[in-house]
N, C-alpha and C positions, 0 to 999 in steps of 0.2 A: 402418611403423617402430615400433619399441617403444623404451623406455628403455634398454635393453640395446646396442640398435644404436647409439644416440647416444653412449652411454659408449665404445663401440669407436671412434668418430669422436674424441671427446675424448682418448682415450689416444694415438692418433697425432698429434694436435696438440700435446699436451704434449710428445712426444718429438721432434718435426721442427721444430716453429717457434723454440724456443730455440736449437737446434743450429745454425740457419742464420740467427739474428737479426742479426749484424753486416752479412752479406752482403744481406739484404733490406732492411735501413735505407738502404745506400747505392745502391740501385737507383733510377732516374729514375721519376717519376710515369707511370702507364700510360694518362693520360686520365681522362674521367668515367665513374663507374659508372651503373647503371640508376637510383641513388637521387639522383643529381645532384652527388654528392661526388667529389672527386679520388679515383682508384683508386690506391694505393701498392703496391708489390710484395708486401709482407706481407699485404695484403688479397687480392690475387689468389691468392697461394700458399695462404693458409687456405682459401679458397673451393675451390681445385681439390682440396685434400685432402679436404674434406667431400663434394663432389659425386662424387669417386672412389669414396669409401667408401658413400655411399648407392648408386650404381650397383651396386657389389660385392654389397650386401645383397640385390638383386633384388626389391625390394619396390615396388609403384608409388606414387610421391609426386609432388607438384608443388612445386618448390623456388620459394621467393620470397627473393631475395637482394639485398643492397645493390649487388653488383657486376653479376652477370649478368641481374638481373631475375627473370622468369618462364620457368621450364625443367621441362618434364614429362619424368620419369624412368620408365622400365618403363610407359610408357603413361599416367602421371599419377595422381593421387589426392589423398587427405588433403594439405593445404599444409605445408610444412616451411619455416618462416620463418627465415632465416639473416642474422645479422650476422656475417660471418667474422672482423673484428677491430673491436670496439667499443672505442674509445680509439686509433685508429690514430696521432693525433697524439702521444700519449705513447709509443706504439712506436717511433715515428720518431726523437723527441728524447732517448729514454733513459730516460723515466720507466718504470719496470717496473710499469705497473698498467694493463692492458688485458685485453679478455676475448674469448671467443666465445660467442654466444648463438644458442641454437637452440630452435624452438617448433614442436610439432607441434599443428595446428589442424584440427579435423574439419568445419569450417564455413566460412562467408565473413566472419566477424567475430572480434574478440579475445576475445569471451566463449565461443567455442567451443574455445579453448585447453585441450588435454588433458595435454601435458607440456611443462614448461619446464626448459630446462637452461642453466647458465651456467658456464663454465669460466675461472678466473683462470689465464691460461697460464703465467705465471712463477712463481706460487707452487704451482700444480697442484691448488687447492682447487676442488672440484666442487660446485655447487649444483644441486639439482632439485627439481622438484615435479611431482606426479601429481595431477590433478584428484580431489577428495574423498579424498585419502590423505596430505595434509601435505606440508611443505617439508623439505628435508634439505641438510646440509652434511656431505659426505664419509660419508653413511650415517647420520649422527646428526640425529635430528629437531631442527628449529629453529622458534622462535616469535618474533614481534615483541615489542617492549617493552610491557609490561603498563600501567605507570603513565603517567599523562598529563602527566608533567614534560618541559619542553622542554630536552632534553640537546643533542643533535647534529641538526642540519639539513645535508642534503646538497641541492646544487644544480647544475644544469647552465646555461651562458649561451651560447648560440649566437650572440647579439649582444650581449657584456656592456653596451655603454652604454644599451641599452634594457631589457635583461631584468633586470640586477641592480637598477636603479632601481625596477623594478615590484614586485619581491618584497622590497625592504628592510625593510618594516614587518614582514614574516613572519619574515625571517632576524634580525631585531633581538630576537626573543623568545627566542633560543635562547643557550645557554652557549658552544657552538661551532658554526662552519659549516664546511663542507667541500665542495670541488669537485674530485672525483676523475677526471673527464674520460672516464667510461664509465657509461652509463646501466644497462646490465645489471647491473655491479657495485653501482651505487648501490642498485638495488631488491633485489639479493642481500643486502647489508648490512643493509638495512631489515628483511627477513625474519629475519635472523639476530638482529636485537634491536641492533646496534652503532650503528644509526642511527635517529632517532626519525621523521624526515619527510624526504621529497624532494620538491623543486619544480622543474619544468621550464617556464618561462614560453612558450617558442617552440614550435610545433608539432613533434611527433617522429613518426617513422614506425612502423608496425606491427611491422616486424622490429627496431626499436630497443628496444621495450618488452614485446614479447608473453611472452617467458618470465619477464622480471621481474615483470610483472603477475601472473602465475600464482603465482610465488615468494611474493609479498607477500600476496596474497589467501589461499593455503593456509597462510601463516604467522600469520594472524591480522589482517592489516592490510586497509586500504581504499584503493581507487585511483579517482580521478575526475580530472575535468578541473579547472581551477582556479575553476570556478563550482560545483562540487560535483556536476555532473552524471556519471552513470556512463559509463564508456567501453566498456562490453561490445559495444554495437552499432557501434563503429568498424570500417569494412571492413579486410580484409587487403589491402594493396597496398604499392607502393613510394613513394607520395606522402605527403609531410607530412600529418597528420591533426589532432593534438590536443596540447595541452599537457597535462602530467602533474603531479598533486598526489597523493602516496601518503604515507599515515601509518600509524604503529604500531597505532592504535587509534580508535575512534570519536570519543572525548573529543578527542584530538589534532586529528582532522581537522575537527570543528565548530569548533574554535577556530580553525583555519588559515582555514577559509571565511569566518568572521565577520571576521577581519583583512583579507583580500583584498577583501572586498566593501566594507569602510569606507574603503579607500583612495581 
């Protein structure tokens, strides 16, 4: 799989998902996916589109997806990490901020990510990164915030009562705080310079953040766990693996680690 192949998948998602959005919202849940979350009709439809297009390309890949789990296509090969709809609850409730995240990984760990692609399905914005070649928004090179000022922090809270309390000292440093409901878009916004920092206290799964991880790094940012440890060695799987702290630059990241350790 190459970036052009993934963009073809994105083009079909942009065309078909908004067209059937009302119908997909009304459908009943379809049980639990491989990642452990409830599979909604919109999740399944997006995954079906992706897998159909991957099979059509005729290239050997092994899909790791939130819904179907592990699936070898054309004999299997490099891993294609997929979150068909990141922000399913937004999509279901009518909040038009959800995405598809696709990452190509040529090894067994997050550090082996070679392509990251995030599609904002409603706006049509495409974010992508290629290892050692930078991050892009709709074809324009993007970079993270350069200054170390605490402008906007994004956060995600799987268990708000526990997670938000844990990171309040960090959130309190910032002028604004945002919870967008899509990890992939959080990290894309960081790579774009629209967000200064992202914190996710609960463990996330590799397909949730692999594409965003590469976007952030190629844009000039730093990604670690909440202790400041690198996540490059995190295994590619459907299991929840690590909390996420992503910062626009080294100075902001060091400031965040200091605050979190002092808590």
